[in-house]
N, C-alpha and C positions, 0 to 999 in steps of 0.2 A: 280731891286728890288728883283726878284726871286733869282738871284745869291747871293745877299747880305744875304738874309734870309737863303739860303742853307748853305752858308759859316758859318754863326753864329751857326746854328744847328750842323754843323760838328765840329766846334771848341768846342762847348759845350760837345759833345760826347767825343772828344779827351781829353778834360780837365778831364772828369770823368774817362776815361780810364787810364790816367796818374796817377791820385790820387789813383785809385784802385790798380795800379801795382807798386807804388813807392817803396814798401817794398820788391818787388820780384826781386831778382837778381839771374839769373840762374847760375848754376855751370860753364857753358861754358863761360859766360860773366865775371864772377868773376875771372876766370883764364886767361883771355885775357888781353894783355897789352893795356893800354890806347892809345898808339900811333897806334896800329894796327886798333882799331875801328875808330880812326880819319882818318887814311889812307883809310879805306873802305868807309867812308862817302864822302871823297873827290873824290874817284874814281866814286862813284855813282853819285855825283854831276856833275862830268865831263861828264859822260854818258848822263845824263839828258840834259845838255847844248848842247851836240853834236846832240842829237835827236831833240832838240828845233830848231836848225838851219836847219836840214834836213827837218823837217816837217813844218817849219815856224810857230812854236807854241810859243806864248808869255806865255802860261800857263806852259809849260814844262820849259821854261826859268826861270819863277818865282820860280818853285819848285827847280831847280838846284841851283839858287842863294841862296835861303834860306838855303839849306842843306850845301852848301859850306861855307857860312858865319858862320853858327852854328859850323861847324868843326873848322874853324879858331878861333872862340871865345874859344872853348874848349882847343885848343893848348895853347892859351895865359893864360887861367885860370890855367891850370895844370902846366905850366912852366917846372920846373925840375922834375916833377913827371910823365912825359910822359912814362918813361920806367917801371913804376910800373903797376902791374895788377890792374884791376878794384876793386878787393876785398881788395886791400891795400889802396885805396883812402878813403877820408872822406865821410861821409854819403851824403852830398850835391853833391860832385863830382861824387859819384857813380850814383846818380839819373840823373845827366847830361849825363853820358855815357850810361845809360839805354835808355834815351830818344833819344840820338843820334843814337844808334843801331836800335831802333824801327823805326825811321824815315828813316834810310838808307834802311831797308828791305821794307818799304812801297814804296820806289821809284821804286822797281822792278815791283810792280803791276801797278803803274802809267804808266810805259813804255808799258805795255801790252794792255793798253786801248786806245780807240779812242781819237784823238787829243782834241776835245772839251768836252769830258767827263771828262777832267782833271781839271775841276774847283775845284774839291775836293782837288786838290794838294795844295790849299791855306792853307790846314791844316799844312803844313810845315811852321809854324809861329814862327819866332825867339822869339818874346815876350812871347809866350806860352811856348816854349821849355826851355827858360831861367828863367821862373818864379820860385822863391824860391831859386835861386842860388845866393850866396852872392857875391857882387862886391866890389872891393877894390878901394880906392881913387887913388891909384898910378898905376892903370891898365886901359887899354882902352878896352871897349867892344862895339860891334855893336849890337844894339837891334832892329833896323828897317832900311830898305832901301826902299825908295819910289822912283818912277820914273824909273822903270826898263823897261817900255814899253812906246813908244811915237809914235804919228802919225807924219809921215814925214812932214817937212816944209823946205822952201827954205832958210830962213835966221833966225838969232837970235840964241838962245841957247836952249839946252835940259837940264832940271834941274833934278839933283839927290838930294833927300832929305835924309840925313843920320842922324840917331839918335844914339848916343853912349856916354857912360860915358867919360867925359873929352874931348869931341870932339867939343863943341860949343864955346861960348864966353870966357870960361876960367875964372880964377879969379887970385888973387894975389899969388896963390900957383901952379896952373897948367895952362900952355899955350901950344898950339899945332900949328904945321905948316903942311899944306896939299899940296901934289903934285899929279898930275895925269899923267899916262902914257897910251897911246893907240897905239897898233901895234909897240911896242918898241920905240915909240917916246914920249918924255916928252912934255906935252902940257903946253905952257907958257902963253897962253892967256885965260885960264879959269878964272872964277870969283868965289871967295869964299865969301859966305855971312853967317856970324854967326847969327843965328836967336834966339838962346836961350842958356842956360848954357850947354846943351848937344845935341844941334842940329845945323847942318850946311847944307847949300844948296851949291851944286857944279854946276855951270853953264858952260856947255861945248859947244863951238861953233858947230853949226850943221855940218860944213864941215868935222869934224873928225868922225862923226858917220853915215853920209849919204853915200849911194852908189847907183848904178844904178839898183839894184834888188828890187823886190817887198817886200822882207823881209831882213833886214840887222841886223846882230848880231855882235857886237864888244865887245871884252874883254877890260874892263877898270880896270886898276890897280891903286889902291889908296894907297898911302904911307903917313902915319901920323907920324911925329916926334913930340913928346911932352916932355915937360920939367916939372919936379915936383920939387918944392923948398921945402927942408927939413932942419931940424936942428939936428946936431949930439949931442946926449945927451941933447936935448932940448935947446942947447945953441949956437952951432957953425953952422951957415947956410951953406948949400951946395946945389947944383943942381944935379938932377938925370935925365939923358936923356934916353928916351925909344922910340922904333920904333914899329910900328904896320902896317902891310901891308895886304890888302885883295883884291881879284879880284871879279868883278861882270860883268855879261854879260848884255849889254843894247840892247834891241830890238827896231828897228825902222820899223814901219809898213807903207806900202804904204797908201797914202791918200784914195785910192780906196779899199773899203772893199770887193768888189765882184760885182756880177751882180744879180739883183732881177727880176724875172719874175712873173708877176701877171697873174693868169689864172682865168677867170670869166665864170661862167655858168649862162646864162640868159634865160628867158622865151620868146618864140616867140608866140604871140597870134594871133588868127584868127577865122573865122567862119568855123565850122566843123559840118558835118551831125550828128545829135543826134538820130533822128528817123524819121519814116514816120507815121504821124497821119492819121487814117482813121475813118470816121463817116458814119454810114448807117442810112437811113431814108426811112420808108415805107409810101406810100400814101393811101388815102381812095379810094373808088370805085367812079370814075367819068365817068363811062360808059354812053353813050347817045344812047338809043335804037330807038328813033324817034324824028323827027323835030330837027335834029342835025346841021342844017345849021348855020354857024357862030360859031361853037364850043361852045355851050352854057354852057357846064360843065367844060370848061377849067379852071384849078386852078393852082396858083403859089405856089411853095415851095422853101424854102431857107435852106441851111445848113451852119451855121456859126462856126468858130473856132478861138479862140484868145490865144495868148501867151503874157507873160510879158516882158517888156524891160524898162531900165532906160532912154532910149533916150539920152544918153550922147555921146559926141564925144571926144576921141574914145569911143567905147562901153565899158560897165562895164562887168567884168567877170560874167558869168551866164546869160547875156542877150540872148534872143532868137529872131529869125526872121523866117518868113515863105516864102516859094517859091515853084514853080512848082505845082500849084493847078490842080487837075484832077477830073472829075465827070463821072461816068458810071452807067447806069441802069444794074442791075445784076439779077433781076427776074421780072416775069410778062410780059406783052406784050411790050417788050422793042423796037421792031422794028418800031413802029408807035405810033401815037396819043400822042406824047410828044415832048418837045423841050427844049434844054439847052439855057437859056436866058443869063447868064453871069457867068464868073469866075473871081473874083476880089480879089486882095491882097492890103490892104490899111493900114492907120494909122501907117506909118513908118514900114510897113511889119509885123505888129503884128496881123492883122485881115484878115482872109480869109472867103469869102462868096461865096457859089455856089448857083445859082438861076436856077430853071427849072419849066416848065409848063407840066401838064399832063391832058388828057381828055379821060381816058380809065379805064379799070379794074385796080385793085390795082397793084402797082409796088414797087420795092425796089431799092433805089439808094445808091451809095457809093461815098463819096467825099474823096479824098486823097490829102494830102499836106505835103511837106517836112519841117521838123523843124531843123533849124541849131542853134547851141549854140556857143556863143563867149567864147573861152576857150584857154588854153595852147595847142598848137598843136605841139610844138617842143622845144628842148633845144639847145641853141646856145652857143658854147664855143669860147671865144676870149682870146687873151693874149697880154701882153705888157711887154717889157723888158727895163730895164734902169740900168745904173751904180749906185752903192750904195757906198757912202762915209762915213767914220767913223764920228759919232757924228753930222751928218747932217740929217735934217728931209726930208723924202721923202713922197710925196703926192700920194696916190693911189685912183683914182676916178673910181667908178664902172659904168657900162653901164646902160641904161634904162632896167627896168624889171629884174634887177639883183636878182639872187636867192642865190647863194653861190660862194665862190671862195677859192683859195689857193695861197700861195706864195711859190716859189721855189727860195731859196737863195743859190747861188754858190759862195763860198769864193775864195779868190785869191790862196788858196792852194788846190782848186778843191774839197773841201768838199761840199756836197749838203745837204741842210736841207729843208724839206717841212713842212709848217704849214697851218692850216685853217685860212683864212682871218678873222680878227677880234680877233685873239688870239695871244699869244706869244709863241715862241718855248721854250722847256724845258731846253735848254742849254744856255739861256741868250744871244743869239746873236742879236736877234731883239726884240726891245721893242715897244709896242703899246702906243703911246703918247696920242692920242685922236681920236674921231670919230665924223664926222659932217654929219647930215642927209640932203639930198636934196630931190627934187621932183621926181616923177615917180619911186619911190623905189630906187633911187640912194643914195650912201653914199660916203664920202671921209674918208679914213683911213690914219692917219699920223703915220709913223713908223720911227724908228731910229736904225742904226747899232751901237752897243756898242763896244768900244775897248775891246778886249778879257780879259784883266785884268789890 
């Protein structure tokens, strides 16, 4: 969806740029022959297509095809005017050449950029570039070619959808015949399906486009012979035969889009020392100066301390527990006339009580107890790798106590993209289809690798 929106925005900008510059024809362009501009466009298209094969880029392939077909259209439209300068052409044809020159120059910047940043190359749109150019009923123009990129399959056909004036079903005045050549071999078992007045589907058996590599690029030459029925002086019928040929590169991508590594950061929880609590208590004077048999002034004291806990299993974050209770006399006659009665931790280790007796002059006692808290004590990083296939959903399940994660996507062309788990990458390679919540903080993320174009 992001790629689609970005493309629409780019086409909107391009459209306004074209309209704003339609009246601007530089002196240099005006003095240049139309054939020279067309040759430059074809050379740039050839460079784009060559780089597409080297980089395994369906996007560069798209850009090269668009520019190449636009140049072919311009050749047909101008016909015998190819040796004229742009300044000598009609207003509409001047605009076509200005657009062709601008898009040719744009291709140079495309080549300098990273492979997947080239989604903006979709701006080389035939329909946009040809808008406002008058077509004639007795000429053939290609306004759209779909099906330039396919995911590899073992049997069946790859479909090219071609839209062009006089290319489809035809009528009582115009009929056409289409042939396909690949690697200098004319393909006789293609299927031609006319779907509308100006649209034809060409179904090519997979064996002609597949090879053993992860990225296959084949030049497909399409020759159209079409016949126009006319009448001389509106009375005498005759037929006029025309030929139109154009080349397109078809990309076949491996079923495998690349490898996806999911990296998870999870919390490890446990009991950890928070502090040592200490409470002091002083006693009254329990000294016995006479008739002290049986310790008549002996008095018991207790020092309690309590912490909170949810008493759940496993514990809840923030729960506390007590351990290691100690009791010491710290002032007064500590050496005698006293006794530690008990040191207890109870109530699921939330209550500590120290008990002692004294029968002497005043003393001060100190109880100490360690307080542990149940909390995050560590972060654990785990990873999981799996193959990723085009247009297939992959399920990514997070571990218990999951905090955050990232995805590392390595394409078959060794490009690496990293994104935060739960988001989509800015280049439109991975789309987040849905998220499912599970227990214990776990989630399932459903992702899909999109075909580059």
